[in-house]
LORO-465625 format. One record per residue (C-alpha): x, y, z. Coordinates in pm, whole numbers, plus 50000, padded with zeros to 5 digits. Each point is the difference from the previous one (the first is absolute). Layout:
BEGIN
XYZ;...
END
This chain:
BEGIN
502235201750523;496515020450053;501685027449764;500824975349725;496464984650062;498265030249937;502385009949698;499064965049839;496515003850041;499715034149854;502104989749753;497614969649862;496995023750076;501235025749783;501824980349710;497434969350006;496995010950151;498095006549622;500954966149870;498794983850313;496965017349994;499024981449664;500234966950170;497924986350291;502864979350116;502655027449968;497885023950158;499754973750302;503935000249975;500075040250006;497715001150309;502154976450176;503175017349920;498825030250169;499924983250344;503455004350191;499964964750093;499314986749675;502895020049840;502394986650318;499324966049872;500345007149645;503385012850057;500934969050180;498504976249777;502925002249771;503434981950053;502795023350064;498445024950202;501554989550308;503034970749957;500674981550288;503864994150135;501204964750083;499825007250323;496295011349985;499334963949928;501994980750295;496664992150245;496874977649966;497155014449789;496524987050039;497375000049740;497825027850050;497725002049680;500334998249619;502085028849830;500575006649641;502295029249798;500925007349676;503395003249804;498945031349835;500745034850168;498065018549743;497355024350164;497414988449812;500574961850072;499855013750351;496815015049993;498334973449797;501814973850169;498855003950365;496634993549875;501124964849881;502074994450289;497025000950212;498124978649815;502844976749971;500824999450350;496034994550066;500464967049781;503364987150149;498215005550368;497294975049855;502374977349887;502365001950305;497184993450245;498964966649777;503554992750044;499965004850377;503175023850010;500215015950310;502675019150219;500204968450203;500774977049738;501805023949706;503065012450083;503595010549937;503115001750212;502965016849846;503644994350229;502405021149963;502664967949864;497774998149690;498174971450106;496025001150028;496954982350118;496494996850003;496744991949929;497454998849736;496594987450087;501754983550279;502574982649807;503505003850104;502265018949731;504035002650067;502895013449780;502405027649931;499025033049902;501685029049747;499315038149945;500385019849734;499385033850130;500105021649685;497404978149826;497794995050330;500234960849985;500374976250250;500594962449889;499044968250224;501674970149899;499414966550144;500494961949870;496815003949815;499875032449861;501425033349943;497575030249996;500835035449953;497675024850177;499925038049982;499975018950356;498155034950042;500335017350359;497115019650150;500665011250337;500084968450230;498894979749729;501444977549704;498694987049704;501484969749817;498534999849653;500414976249725;498854996749590;496694982049989;501374965749885;503005004750264;497275002750270;498034970649868;503644978449995;500805012750356;496414988950131;499874967949839;503514988350104;500415015550362;496334992950073;500024967849843;496245013149850;500874990249631;496824995649792;498195023750238;497205018949810;500235028150181;503645003349902;499374997449633;497425028350072;502525021850197;502694994649698;497545011949731;498955032350180;502695021849865;500174990049667;498285033549885;502315020150205;503495006549858;502745006050264;497934987750270;501874979950287;497794981250266;500674984650323;499855007750411;500115031350226;501934989950293;500375017450342;502634988350282;
END
């Protein structure tokens, strides 16, 4: 993995350095990309880098922090996207904190019999789930809604991500927060970022 990170960083520096130097923003991106931790984050900020199996999902997952990922696997999108992702996660954290989301009141339990239960902001949620491993998409079905979520695995953590409009619908319905101004703000965050998914980073 370290070798892969070094190759990515070297490639970016050599092939994109001159262009990036012409812009303060892109110069900042280049500086960040040469940091090993950032490059590692950059690689993991794209859906498809580590596809969970169905058995990986089984268990109880508790909210840890916001997370975002891009659907594009282009190298330039990864480099620029990590800066955008970091900014987005910071804004999401502010919004989630205002909503009161934390590990004790926001979690999912996926059972092997394809039922699930959980909480969003302390509000109970139960139903069934299905998983399309090829597309990394788990679908939660309750009496009130059906929500597709993209999943991304990294070590012992799992990210559950949605399109911004789906995230808004999910929070409004599951947590009974309809009309909340913070939710509307969260929904509008990704308008300038094509292919971005937003949601929750969770751990067991």
